[in-house]
C-alpha positions in Angstrom: 4.0 -15.5 22.9 7.4 -13.9 23.5 9.1 -14.1 26.9 11.9 -11.7 27.4 14.5 -12.6 30.0 15.1 -10.1 32.8 18.3 -8.2 33.1 19.2 -7.9 29.4 20.9 -4.6 28.9 19.1 -2.4 26.3 19.7 1.2 25.3 17.1 2.4 22.9 18.4 4.3 19.8 18.5 8.1 20.0 17.8 8.6 16.3 14.6 10.7 15.9 11.8 9.0 14.0 11.3 10.3 10.4 7.5 9.7 10.5 4.7 8.1 12.5 5.5 4.7 11.1 9.0 5.0 12.6 7.4 5.9 15.9 5.2 2.8 15.9 8.1 0.5 14.8 10.5 2.0 17.3 7.9 1.5 20.1 7.5 -2.1 19.2 11.3 -2.6 19.0 11.7 -1.0 22.4 9.2 -3.3 23.9 11.1 -6.3 22.5 14.4 -4.7 23.4 15.6 -4.9 19.8 17.8 -2.4 18.0 16.6 -1.2 14.5 18.5 -2.2 11.4 20.9 0.3 9.9 19.8 2.2 6.9 20.2 0.2 3.7 22.2 1.2 0.7 20.6 3.3 -2.0 20.4 0.4 -4.5 18.9 -1.9 -1.7 16.4 0.8 -0.8 15.2 1.3 -4.4 14.9 -2.4 -5.0 12.9 -3.0 -1.8 10.6 0.0 -2.1 9.9 -0.7 -5.8 9.0 -4.3 -5.1 6.9 -3.3 -2.1 4.9 -0.6 -3.8 4.7 -1.8 -7.4 5.4 -5.5 -7.2 8.2 -5.4 -9.7 12.0 -4.7 -9.8 13.3 -1.2 -10.7 14.6 -0.9 -14.3 18.3 -0.2 -15.0 17.5 3.4 -15.9 15.6 3.9 -12.7 18.5 2.6 -10.7 21.0 4.8 -12.5 18.8 7.9 -12.1 18.3 7.2 -8.4 22.1 6.7 -7.9 22.9 9.9 -9.7 20.4 12.0 -7.7 22.2 14.0 -5.0 19.0 15.4 -3.4 18.9 14.3 0.3 15.1 13.8 0.0 15.5 11.4 -3.0 14.1 8.4 -1.1 10.9 10.3 -0.1 10.6 11.5 -3.7 11.1 8.0 -5.1 8.3 6.7 -2.8 6.0 9.5 -4.0 6.8 8.7 -7.7 6.1 5.0 -7.1 2.8 5.7 -5.4 1.7 7.6 -8.6 2.3 4.6 -10.9 -0.5 2.5 -12.2 1.3 -0.6 -10.9 0.6 0.6 -7.3 -3.1 0.8 -7.9 -3.1 -2.5 -9.8 -1.2 -4.5 -7.1 -3.4 -3.1 -4.3 -6.5 -3.7 -6.3 -5.4 -7.3 -6.8 -4.8 -7.7 -3.0 -8.2 -6.2 -2.2 -9.9 -8.2 -4.9 -8.6 -11.4 -3.3 -9.9 -10.2 0.1 -13.3 -9.3 -1.4 -13.3 -12.6 -3.3 -13.8 -11.0 -6.7 -13.8 -13.9 -9.0 -16.0 -15.5 -11.6 -18.2 -18.4 -10.5 -21.3 -20.0 -11.8 -23.3 -16.9 -10.6 -20.8 -14.2 -11.5 -19.8 -13.5 -15.1 -16.4 -12.5 -16.3 -17.7 -9.1 -17.3 -19.1 -8.5 -13.8 -15.8 -9.5 -12.1 -13.9 -7.4 -14.6 -16.0 -4.3 -14.0 -15.8 -4.7 -10.2 -12.0 -5.1 -10.4 -11.7 -2.0 -12.6 -13.8 0.0 -10.2 -11.5 -1.0 -7.4 -8.4 -0.2 -9.3 -9.8 3.2 -10.3 -10.7 4.1 -6.7 -7.2 3.1 -5.4 -5.5 5.1 -8.2 -7.6 8.2 -7.2 -6.5 7.7 -3.5 -10.0 7.3 -2.3 -9.9 6.5 1.5 -10.7 2.9 2.4 -13.7 3.9 4.6 -15.3 5.7 1.7 -14.8 2.7 -0.6 -16.4 0.5 2.0 -19.3 2.9 2.3 -19.7 2.8 -1.5 -19.6 -1.0 -1.6 -22.2 -1.3 1.2 -24.5 1.2 -0.3 -24.4 -0.2 -3.8 -27.5 -1.7 -5.3 -28.1 -3.6 -8.5 -25.5 -5.5 -10.6 -22.1 -4.4 -11.6 -23.1 -3.9 -15.2 -25.2 -1.0 -14.2 -23.4 0.2 -11.1 -19.7 -0.1 -11.7 -19.5 3.7 -11.3 -18.8 5.3 -7.9 -21.7 5.7 -5.5 -21.6 9.5 -5.9 -23.4 9.0 -9.2 -26.2 7.0 -7.5 -29.0 8.2 -5.4 -28.5 6.0 -2.3 -25.9 6.9 0.4 -25.0 5.7 3.9 -24.1 8.2 6.6 
């Protein structure tokens, strides 16, 4: 619970949001009467976005190329490049695998868990929407040895 004292002067920023995420964040900050942080430096941005999206630090070459890029849209382009990397799919598959409790136990073999995790990584790398992946998981039948492929190759579907 947060209690905000009355009478604190607050003037919301006039900088227009760059996207819908900014709109949501700005709305929350306005409710809390907090000012957003200033834009970070280019090296700080690249380090943060690379860790957030791929789970690793940028290489020296990536840092140099980003610093040398004079395009005003270089930050958006960097994000798009990082989202295309295999590390993005792998880190998000790992996070989902933990939530879905994909692990080997007495009843689940290493191969089953491996096939399930590979299916999940492949779906994320192909930018399959979460609702479609959930539909495929709920509609799946049989074991992962036979049905590690997407549901579109199976006869059963959920509408």
